[in-house]
C-alpha positions as CSV (number, residue, x, y, z in Angstrom):
1,M,-0.4,0.2,-0.4
2,K,1.2,3.8,-1.4
3,E,1.9,6.0,2.2
4,K,-1.1,8.1,0.6
5,E,-3.3,4.9,0.5
6,I,-2.8,4.3,4.0
7,I,-3.6,8.0,5.1
8,E,-6.8,8.1,3.2
9,M,-8.0,4.9,4.7
10,Q,-6.8,5.8,8.6
11,R,-8.9,9.5,7.6
12,L,-12.0,7.6,6.8
13,I,-11.3,5.1,10.1
14,D,-11.4,8.6,12.0
15,E,-14.2,9.4,10.8
16,G,-16.3,6.7,10.9
17,V,-15.6,7.3,14.7
18,R,-16.4,10.7,14.7
19,R,-19.3,9.4,13.9
20,A,-20.5,6.2,15.5
21,Q,-19.0,7.9,18.8
22,Y,-21.9,11.3,16.9
23,R,-24.7,8.9,17.3
24,L,-24.1,6.6,20.2
25,L,-24.6,10.5,21.9
26,Q,-27.3,10.7,19.9
27,R,-29.1,7.7,21.8
28,A,-27.7,8.9,25.3
29,C,-30.2,11.3,24.5
30,A,-32.3,10.9,23.9
31,A,-32.3,8.1,26.5
32,N,-31.7,10.3,28.8
33,Q,-28.3,8.4,29.8
34,T,-25.0,9.6,30.3
35,L,-21.9,7.8,27.7
36,V,-18.7,7.5,28.3
37,V,-16.2,7.7,26.4
38,C,-12.2,8.2,25.3
39,R,-10.9,11.2,23.3
40,G,-6.9,12.9,23.2
41,G,-6.1,9.7,26.1
42,K,-8.7,11.2,28.4
43,I,-11.6,10.2,29.1
44,L,-15.2,12.2,29.0
45,E,-18.2,11.5,30.3
46,M,-20.9,13.4,28.2
47,V,-24.2,14.0,30.3
48,P,-27.2,15.0,28.1
49,E,-29.3,18.4,28.8
50,V,-32.1,18.6,31.1
51,E,-34.2,20.3,31.3
52,P,-34.0,24.2,33.0
53,S,-36.1,23.3,36.6
54,V,-34.0,20.1,37.3
55,T,-30.2,22.4,36.4
56,D,-31.9,24.6,38.4
57,A,-31.3,22.2,41.5
58,A,-28.5,21.0,40.4
59,N,-26.5,23.9,40.6
60,G,-24.8,22.5,36.5
61,D,-22.9,19.1,38.8
62,P,-23.1,16.0,36.6
63,L,-23.1,14.4,39.4
64,A,-26.8,16.2,40.5
65,R,-28.6,16.6,37.3
66,R,-28.1,11.8,37.8
67,K,-29.0,11.9,40.9
68,Q,-32.0,13.4,40.1
69,R,-33.0,11.0,37.0
């Protein structure tokens, strides 16, 4: 394989991973669940936005929002 083909294949793989993560995040938001992903070597917990009445009591704290569900 030529280096150009390898770079193109890696770009397509990376794009597919980003799309898959986006779809998973959309499903988690629809189900009102959190999603844990690894980005840039860091573990991130992605919390879907909740209704304003819930965030007022939680002050934007993801753990407090999870407890209220």
